[in-house]
Gaussian input, Z-matrix of N, CA and C with variables (Angstrom, degrees):
# hf/3-21g

backbone

0 1
 N
 C     1     B1
 C     2     B2     1     A1
 N     3     B3     2     A2     1     D1
 C     4     B4     3     A3     2     D2
 C     5     B5     4     A4     3     D3
 N     6     B6     5     A5     4     D4
 C     7     B7     6     A6     5     D5
 C     8     B8     7     A7     6     D6
 N     9     B9     8     A8     7     D7
 C    10    B10     9     A9     8     D8
 C    11    B11    10    A10     9     D9
 N    12    B12    11    A11    10    D10
 C    13    B13    12    A12    11    D11
 C    14    B14    13    A13    12    D12
 N    15    B15    14    A14    13    D13
 C    16    B16    15    A15    14    D14
 C    17    B17    16    A16    15    D15
 N    18    B18    17    A17    16    D16
 C    19    B19    18    A18    17    D17
 C    20    B20    19    A19    18    D18
 N    21    B21    20    A20    19    D19
 C    22    B22    21    A21    20    D20
 C    23    B23    22    A22    21    D21
 N    24    B24    23    A23    22    D22
 C    25    B25    24    A24    23    D23
 C    26    B26    25    A25    24    D24
 N    27    B27    26    A26    25    D25
 C    28    B28    27    A27    26    D26
 C    29    B29    28    A28    27    D27
 N    30    B30    29    A29    28    D28
 C    31    B31    30    A30    29    D29
 C    32    B32    31    A31    30    D30
 N    33    B33    32    A32    31    D31
 C    34    B34    33    A33    32    D32
 C    35    B35    34    A34    33    D33
 N    36    B36    35    A35    34    D34
 C    37    B37    36    A36    35    D35
 C    38    B38    37    A37    36    D36
 N    39    B39    38    A38    37    D37
 C    40    B40    39    A39    38    D38
 C    41    B41    40    A40    39    D39
 N    42    B42    41    A41    40    D40
 C    43    B43    42    A42    41    D41
 C    44    B44    43    A43    42    D42
 N    45    B45    44    A44    43    D43
 C    46    B46    45    A45    44    D44
 C    47    B47    46    A46    45    D45
 N    48    B48    47    A47    46    D46
 C    49    B49    48    A48    47    D47
 C    50    B50    49    A49    48    D48
 N    51    B51    50    A50    49    D49
 C    52    B52    51    A51    50    D50
 C    53    B53    52    A52    51    D51
 N    54    B54    53    A53    52    D52
 C    55    B55    54    A54    53    D53
 C    56    B56    55    A55    54    D54
 N    57    B57    56    A56    55    D55
 C    58    B58    57    A57    56    D56
 C    59    B59    58    A58    57    D57
 N    60    B60    59    A59    58    D58
 C    61    B61    60    A60    59    D59
 C    62    B62    61    A61    60    D60
 N    63    B63    62    A62    61    D61
 C    64    B64    63    A63    62    D62
 C    65    B65    64    A64    63    D63
 N    66    B66    65    A65    64    D64
 C    67    B67    66    A66    65    D65
 C    68    B68    67    A67    66    D66
 N    69    B69    68    A68    67    D67
 C    70    B70    69    A69    68    D68
 C    71    B71    70    A70    69    D69
 N    72    B72    71    A71    70    D70
 C    73    B73    72    A72    71    D71
 C    74    B74    73    A73    72    D72
 N    75    B75    74    A74    73    D73
 C    76    B76    75    A75    74    D74
 C    77    B77    76    A76    75    D75
 N    78    B78    77    A77    76    D76
 C    79    B79    78    A78    77    D77
 C    80    B80    79    A79    78    D78
 N    81    B81    80    A80    79    D79
 C    82    B82    81    A81    80    D80
 C    83    B83    82    A82    81    D81
 N    84    B84    83    A83    82    D82
 C    85    B85    84    A84    83    D83
 C    86    B86    85    A85    84    D84
 N    87    B87    86    A86    85    D85
 C    88    B88    87    A87    86    D86
 C    89    B89    88    A88    87    D87
 N    90    B90    89    A89    88    D88
 C    91    B91    90    A90    89    D89
 C    92    B92    91    A91    90    D90
 N    93    B93    92    A92    91    D91
 C    94    B94    93    A93    92    D92
 C    95    B95    94    A94    93    D93
 N    96    B96    95    A95    94    D94
 C    97    B97    96    A96    95    D95
 C    98    B98    97    A97    96    D96
 N    99    B99    98    A98    97    D97
 C   100   B100    99    A99    98    D98
 C   101   B101   100   A100    99    D99
 N   102   B102   101   A101   100   D100
 C   103   B103   102   A102   101   D101
 C   104   B104   103   A103   102   D102
 N   105   B105   104   A104   103   D103
 C   106   B106   105   A105   104   D104
 C   107   B107   106   A106   105   D105
 N   108   B108   107   A107   106   D106
 C   109   B109   108   A108   107   D107
 C   110   B110   109   A109   108   D108
 N   111   B111   110   A110   109   D109
 C   112   B112   111   A111   110   D110
 C   113   B113   112   A112   111   D111
 N   114   B114   113   A113   112   D112
 C   115   B115   114   A114   113   D113
 C   116   B116   115   A115   114   D114
 N   117   B117   116   A116   115   D115
 C   118   B118   117   A117   116   D116
 C   119   B119   118   A118   117   D117
 N   120   B120   119   A119   118   D118
 C   121   B121   120   A120   119   D119
 C   122   B122   121   A121   120   D120
 N   123   B123   122   A122   121   D121
 C   124   B124   123   A123   122   D122
 C   125   B125   124   A124   123   D123
 N   126   B126   125   A125   124   D124
 C   127   B127   126   A126   125   D125
 C   128   B128   127   A127   126   D126
 N   129   B129   128   A128   127   D127
 C   130   B130   129   A129   128   D128
 C   131   B131   130   A130   129   D129
 N   132   B132   131   A131   130   D130
 C   133   B133   132   A132   131   D131
 C   134   B134   133   A133   132   D132
 N   135   B135   134   A134   133   D133
 C   136   B136   135   A135   134   D134
 C   137   B137   136   A136   135   D135
 N   138   B138   137   A137   136   D136
 C   139   B139   138   A138   137   D137
 C   140   B140   139   A139   138   D138
 N   141   B141   140   A140   139   D139
 C   142   B142   141   A141   140   D140
 C   143   B143   142   A142   141   D141
 N   144   B144   143   A143   142   D142
 C   145   B145   144   A144   143   D143
 C   146   B146   145   A145   144   D144
 N   147   B147   146   A146   145   D145
 C   148   B148   147   A147   146   D146
 C   149   B149   148   A148   147   D147
 N   150   B150   149   A149   148   D148
 C   151   B151   150   A150   149   D149
 C   152   B152   151   A151   150   D150
 N   153   B153   152   A152   151   D151
 C   154   B154   153   A153   152   D152
 C   155   B155   154   A154   153   D153
 N   156   B156   155   A155   154   D154
 C   157   B157   156   A156   155   D155
 C   158   B158   157   A157   156   D156
 N   159   B159   158   A158   157   D157
 C   160   B160   159   A159   158   D158
 C   161   B161   160   A160   159   D159
 N   162   B162   161   A161   160   D160
 C   163   B163   162   A162   161   D161
 C   164   B164   163   A163   162   D162
 N   165   B165   164   A164   163   D163
 C   166   B166   165   A165   164   D164
 C   167   B167   166   A166   165   D165
 N   168   B168   167   A167   166   D166
 C   169   B169   168   A168   167   D167
 C   170   B170   169   A169   168   D168
 N   171   B171   170   A170   169   D169
 C   172   B172   171   A171   170   D170
 C   173   B173   172   A172   171   D171
 N   174   B174   173   A173   172   D172
 C   175   B175   174   A174   173   D173
 C   176   B176   175   A175   174   D174
 N   177   B177   176   A176   175   D175
 C   178   B178   177   A177   176   D176
 C   179   B179   178   A178   177   D177
 N   180   B180   179   A179   178   D178
 C   181   B181   180   A180   179   D179
 C   182   B182   181   A181   180   D180
 N   183   B183   182   A182   181   D181
 C   184   B184   183   A183   182   D182
 C   185   B185   184   A184   183   D183
 N   186   B186   185   A185   184   D184
 C   187   B187   186   A186   185   D185
 C   188   B188   187   A187   186   D186
 N   189   B189   188   A188   187   D187
 C   190   B190   189   A189   188   D188
 C   191   B191   190   A190   189   D189
 N   192   B192   191   A191   190   D190
 C   193   B193   192   A192   191   D191
 C   194   B194   193   A193   192   D192
 N   195   B195   194   A194   193   D193
 C   196   B196   195   A195   194   D194
 C   197   B197   196   A196   195   D195
 N   198   B198   197   A197   196   D196
 C   199   B199   198   A198   197   D197
 C   200   B200   199   A199   198   D198
 N   201   B201   200   A200   199   D199
 C   202   B202   201   A201   200   D200
 C   203   B203   202   A202   201   D201
 N   204   B204   203   A203   202   D202
 C   205   B205   204   A204   203   D203
 C   206   B206   205   A205   204   D204
 N   207   B207   206   A206   205   D205
 C   208   B208   207   A207   206   D206
 C   209   B209   208   A208   207   D207
 N   210   B210   209   A209   208   D208
 C   211   B211   210   A210   209   D209
 C   212   B212   211   A211   210   D210
 N   213   B213   212   A212   211   D211
 C   214   B214   213   A213   212   D212
 C   215   B215   214   A214   213   D213
 N   216   B216   215   A215   214   D214
 C   217   B217   216   A216   215   D215
 C   218   B218   217   A217   216   D216
 N   219   B219   218   A218   217   D217
 C   220   B220   219   A219   218   D218
 C   221   B221   220   A220   219   D219
 N   222   B222   221   A221   220   D220
 C   223   B223   222   A222   221   D221
 C   224   B224   223   A223   222   D222
 N   225   B225   224   A224   223   D223
 C   226   B226   225   A225   224   D224
 C   227   B227   226   A226   225   D225

   B1=1.4446
   B2=1.5387
   B3=1.3141
   B4=1.4607
   B5=1.5244
   B6=1.3202
   B7=1.4631
   B8=1.5273
   B9=1.3194
   B10=1.4616
   B11=1.5265
   B12=1.3309
   B13=1.4644
   B14=1.5238
   B15=1.3109
   B16=1.4605
   B17=1.5252
   B18=1.3271
   B19=1.4550
   B20=1.5254
   B21=1.3305
   B22=1.4622
   B23=1.5254
   B24=1.3197
   B25=1.4588
   B26=1.5175
   B27=1.3326
   B28=1.4620
   B29=1.5318
   B30=1.3065
   B31=1.4596
   B32=1.5206
   B33=1.3079
   B34=1.4619
   B35=1.5236
   B36=1.3231
   B37=1.4727
   B38=1.5289
   B39=1.3538
   B40=1.4681
   B41=1.5225
   B42=1.3089
   B43=1.4601
   B44=1.5195
   B45=1.3161
   B46=1.4607
   B47=1.5256
   B48=1.3257
   B49=1.4546
   B50=1.5252
   B51=1.3189
   B52=1.4638
   B53=1.5238
   B54=1.3217
   B55=1.4674
   B56=1.5193
   B57=1.3177
   B58=1.4643
   B59=1.5169
   B60=1.3315
   B61=1.4632
   B62=1.5260
   B63=1.3167
   B64=1.4638
   B65=1.5195
   B66=1.3144
   B67=1.4618
   B68=1.5229
   B69=1.3165
   B70=1.4679
   B71=1.5158
   B72=1.3316
   B73=1.4576
   B74=1.5147
   B75=1.3084
   B76=1.4633
   B77=1.5200
   B78=1.3346
   B79=1.4668
   B80=1.5210
   B81=1.3390
   B82=1.4593
   B83=1.5347
   B84=1.3528
   B85=1.4632
   B86=1.5235
   B87=1.3274
   B88=1.4613
   B89=1.5225
   B90=1.3217
   B91=1.4620
   B92=1.5252
   B93=1.3163
   B94=1.4589
   B95=1.5206
   B96=1.3268
   B97=1.4685
   B98=1.5253
   B99=1.3265
   B100=1.4613
   B101=1.5308
   B102=1.3375
   B103=1.4580
   B104=1.5192
   B105=1.3329
   B106=1.4646
   B107=1.5262
   B108=1.3362
   B109=1.4649
   B110=1.5224
   B111=1.3187
   B112=1.4624
   B113=1.5247
   B114=1.3263
   B115=1.4644
   B116=1.5298
   B117=1.3316
   B118=1.4679
   B119=1.5287
   B120=1.3316
   B121=1.4636
   B122=1.5278
   B123=1.3207
   B124=1.4652
   B125=1.5234
   B126=1.3279
   B127=1.4677
   B128=1.5282
   B129=1.3225
   B130=1.4638
   B131=1.5313
   B132=1.3142
   B133=1.4674
   B134=1.5260
   B135=1.3219
   B136=1.4565
   B137=1.5281
   B138=1.3279
   B139=1.4672
   B140=1.5294
   B141=1.3120
   B142=1.4717
   B143=1.5246
   B144=1.3223
   B145=1.4679
   B146=1.5243
   B147=1.3245
   B148=1.4652
   B149=1.5222
   B150=1.3371
   B151=1.4619
   B152=1.5202
   B153=1.3145
   B154=1.4662
   B155=1.5196
   B156=1.3302
   B157=1.4567
   B158=1.5307
   B159=1.3246
   B160=1.4646
   B161=1.5234
   B162=1.3222
   B163=1.4614
   B164=1.5167
   B165=1.3208
   B166=1.4602
   B167=1.5277
   B168=1.3339
   B169=1.4636
   B170=1.5191
   B171=1.3279
   B172=1.4625
   B173=1.5221
   B174=1.3226
   B175=1.4748
   B176=1.5248
   B177=1.3204
   B178=1.4664
   B179=1.5270
   B180=1.3308
   B181=1.4622
   B182=1.5297
   B183=1.3151
   B184=1.4667
   B185=1.5278
   B186=1.3325
   B187=1.4650
   B188=1.5285
   B189=1.3273
   B190=1.4630
   B191=1.5302
   B192=1.3299
   B193=1.4694
   B194=1.5259
   B195=1.3136
   B196=1.4608
   B197=1.5376
   B198=1.3246
   B199=1.4677
   B200=1.5268
   B201=1.3366
   B202=1.4702
   B203=1.5251
   B204=1.3339
   B205=1.4607
   B206=1.5279
   B207=1.3250
   B208=1.4651
   B209=1.5185
   B210=1.3269
   B211=1.4669
   B212=1.5341
   B213=1.3194
   B214=1.4637
   B215=1.5291
   B216=1.3113
   B217=1.4600
   B218=1.5155
   B219=1.3211
   B220=1.4691
   B221=1.5289
   B222=1.3053
   B223=1.4667
   B224=1.5133
   B225=1.3150
   B226=1.4759
   B227=1.5001
   A1=109.28
   A2=114.65
   A3=119.92
   A4=109.92
   A5=116.58
   A6=121.01
   A7=111.29
   A8=116.64
   A9=120.29
   A10=110.03
   A11=115.72
   A12=119.14
   A13=111.52
   A14=115.98
   A15=118.76
   A16=110.47
   A17=116.68
   A18=121.06
   A19=112.57
   A20=116.72
   A21=120.16
   A22=111.93
   A23=116.03
   A24=119.54
   A25=113.44
   A26=117.67
   A27=120.71
   A28=109.47
   A29=115.19
   A30=119.65
   A31=109.21
   A32=115.64
   A33=119.89
   A34=110.42
   A35=116.67
   A36=120.43
   A37=111.33
   A38=116.46
   A39=120.31
   A40=110.90
   A41=115.46
   A42=120.84
   A43=110.67
   A44=116.97
   A45=120.96
   A46=110.77
   A47=116.22
   A48=120.63
   A49=110.79
   A50=116.52
   A51=121.49
   A52=110.65
   A53=116.41
   A54=120.94
   A55=110.77
   A56=117.84
   A57=121.71
   A58=110.60
   A59=116.63
   A60=120.67
   A61=111.73
   A62=116.72
   A63=120.74
   A64=110.09
   A65=116.68
   A66=121.19
   A67=112.61
   A68=117.74
   A69=120.68
   A70=112.29
   A71=117.36
   A72=120.41
   A73=112.85
   A74=117.73
   A75=122.22
   A76=110.85
   A77=115.23
   A78=121.35
   A79=106.57
   A80=118.51
   A81=120.11
   A82=111.03
   A83=116.56
   A84=121.82
   A85=112.32
   A86=118.29
   A87=120.77
   A88=111.39
   A89=116.51
   A90=120.87
   A91=110.94
   A92=116.49
   A93=121.24
   A94=110.27
   A95=116.91
   A96=121.17
   A97=110.49
   A98=116.79
   A99=120.94
   A100=110.23
   A101=116.79
   A102=121.08
   A103=110.02
   A104=117.11
   A105=120.89
   A106=110.59
   A107=117.11
   A108=121.56
   A109=110.55
   A110=116.98
   A111=121.07
   A112=110.30
   A113=117.12
   A114=120.63
   A115=111.00
   A116=116.75
   A117=120.97
   A118=111.17
   A119=117.04
   A120=120.67
   A121=111.18
   A122=116.52
   A123=120.95
   A124=109.88
   A125=117.30
   A126=120.95
   A127=110.77
   A128=116.85
   A129=121.36
   A130=110.68
   A131=116.53
   A132=120.65
   A133=110.42
   A134=117.31
   A135=121.21
   A136=110.77
   A137=116.46
   A138=120.18
   A139=110.70
   A140=116.88
   A141=121.13
   A142=110.06
   A143=116.58
   A144=120.18
   A145=111.60
   A146=116.93
   A147=120.23
   A148=110.74
   A149=116.63
   A150=121.25
   A151=110.29
   A152=116.88
   A153=120.86
   A154=110.82
   A155=117.11
   A156=121.62
   A157=110.31
   A158=117.01
   A159=121.01
   A160=109.61
   A161=116.99
   A162=120.69
   A163=110.83
   A164=117.49
   A165=121.43
   A166=110.12
   A167=117.38
   A168=120.90
   A169=110.67
   A170=117.16
   A171=121.19
   A172=110.71
   A173=116.47
   A174=120.61
   A175=110.08
   A176=118.04
   A177=121.51
   A178=111.16
   A179=116.46
   A180=120.32
   A181=110.37
   A182=117.06
   A183=121.61
   A184=110.39
   A185=115.91
   A186=120.70
   A187=110.64
   A188=117.19
   A189=120.87
   A190=111.12
   A191=116.26
   A192=119.57
   A193=110.64
   A194=117.17
   A195=121.88
   A196=109.86
   A197=116.69
   A198=120.74
   A199=110.77
   A200=117.05
   A201=120.94
   A202=110.65
   A203=116.28
   A204=119.98
   A205=110.16
   A206=116.54
   A207=121.66
   A208=112.24
   A209=117.57
   A210=121.81
   A211=110.79
   A212=116.69
   A213=122.03
   A214=111.84
   A215=116.04
   A216=120.94
   A217=114.38
   A218=116.02
   A219=121.01
   A220=109.54
   A221=117.31
   A222=120.76
   A223=110.42
   A224=116.21
   A225=120.53
   A226=112.05
   D1=-41.03
   D2=178.65
   D3=-57.51
   D4=-44.97
   D5=179.46
   D6=-63.91
   D7=-36.15
   D8=177.42
   D9=-60.85
   D10=-45.95
   D11=-179.98
   D12=-63.98
   D13=-41.84
   D14=178.53
   D15=-62.86
   D16=-40.75
   D17=178.68
   D18=-65.61
   D19=-24.17
   D20=-179.49
   D21=-83.66
   D22=-5.51
   D23=179.33
   D24=95.77
   D25=3.41
   D26=179.17
   D27=-70.18
   D28=144.16
   D29=177.10
   D30=-82.37
   D31=166.43
   D32=178.81
   D33=-61.56
   D34=-37.71
   D35=177.79
   D36=-63.91
   D37=-39.24
   D38=177.08
   D39=-61.23
   D40=-42.53
   D41=-178.97
   D42=-65.98
   D43=-45.35
   D44=179.26
   D45=-63.16
   D46=-41.09
   D47=178.29
   D48=-62.82
   D49=-42.76
   D50=178.63
   D51=-60.31
   D52=-47.70
   D53=-179.46
   D54=-63.11
   D55=-41.63
   D56=177.94
   D57=-61.91
   D58=-44.28
   D59=179.98
   D60=-63.99
   D61=-40.55
   D62=178.71
   D63=-63.51
   D64=-45.34
   D65=-178.63
   D66=-66.71
   D67=-29.71
   D68=-178.25
   D69=-89.90
   D70=-3.37
   D71=-179.75
   D72=79.21
   D73=16.91
   D74=-179.72
   D75=-64.27
   D76=131.90
   D77=174.34
   D78=-122.46
   D79=126.41
   D80=179.13
   D81=-55.75
   D82=148.59
   D83=-173.65
   D84=-55.72
   D85=-41.08
   D86=179.83
   D87=-60.25
   D88=-42.28
   D89=178.64
   D90=-67.51
   D91=-36.30
   D92=179.23
   D93=-65.17
   D94=-42.06
   D95=178.12
   D96=-65.44
   D97=-40.99
   D98=178.69
   D99=-63.94
   D100=-41.44
   D101=178.39
   D102=-62.05
   D103=-43.67
   D104=179.87
   D105=-62.37
   D106=-41.51
   D107=179.03
   D108=-62.90
   D109=-42.49
   D110=178.66
   D111=-65.67
   D112=-42.19
   D113=177.38
   D114=-59.82
   D115=-42.03
   D116=178.26
   D117=-63.26
   D118=-41.33
   D119=178.76
   D120=-65.04
   D121=-37.70
   D122=178.18
   D123=-65.00
   D124=-43.63
   D125=178.93
   D126=-62.94
   D127=-41.32
   D128=179.04
   D129=-64.04
   D130=-44.67
   D131=178.90
   D132=-63.93
   D133=-39.54
   D134=178.84
   D135=-63.31
   D136=-41.84
   D137=178.67
   D138=-62.19
   D139=-41.30
   D140=178.27
   D141=-63.59
   D142=-44.27
   D143=179.28
   D144=-63.57
   D145=-39.55
   D146=178.34
   D147=-62.72
   D148=-41.65
   D149=178.66
   D150=-63.04
   D151=-45.28
   D152=179.36
   D153=-64.32
   D154=-37.83
   D155=178.91
   D156=-62.96
   D157=-41.04
   D158=178.08
   D159=-64.11
   D160=-42.61
   D161=179.36
   D162=-62.87
   D163=-42.34
   D164=179.58
   D165=-63.84
   D166=-42.90
   D167=178.11
   D168=-61.37
   D169=-41.60
   D170=179.47
   D171=-63.28
   D172=-43.97
   D173=178.64
   D174=-62.94
   D175=-42.91
   D176=179.32
   D177=-63.14
   D178=-42.63
   D179=178.34
   D180=-63.39
   D181=-43.03
   D182=178.45
   D183=-59.90
   D184=-44.92
   D185=-179.31
   D186=-62.28
   D187=-44.47
   D188=179.66
   D189=-63.78
   D190=-43.68
   D191=179.29
   D192=-64.73
   D193=-39.17
   D194=179.13
   D195=-64.25
   D196=-39.62
   D197=177.14
   D198=-63.44
   D199=-42.62
   D200=178.31
   D201=-62.57
   D202=-42.50
   D203=177.58
   D204=-61.21
   D205=-41.78
   D206=179.32
   D207=-61.46
   D208=-37.57
   D209=179.25
   D210=-64.20
   D211=-27.96
   D212=-179.33
   D213=-100.29
   D214=9.01
   D215=179.44
   D216=72.25
   D217=23.04
   D218=-178.46
   D219=-121.93
   D220=70.34
   D221=-178.75
   D222=-76.17
   D223=148.80
   D224=-179.34
   D225=-83.37

């Protein structure tokens, strides 16, 4: 990997800085903002799915109750 960096024109200081950043868990600010945006989109999508799941459960419960009423001759 070291040879790859040298071949790319990176200086020794660049390489050391890169290794230090990797070891410390450093994420460049642009990547951090992108990660936050993706996390927000995932949370939004999850909320939508949860809402749809509740609606589907309600429809299923209604259908089952309607079937039970029908068995007793009491349709809604």
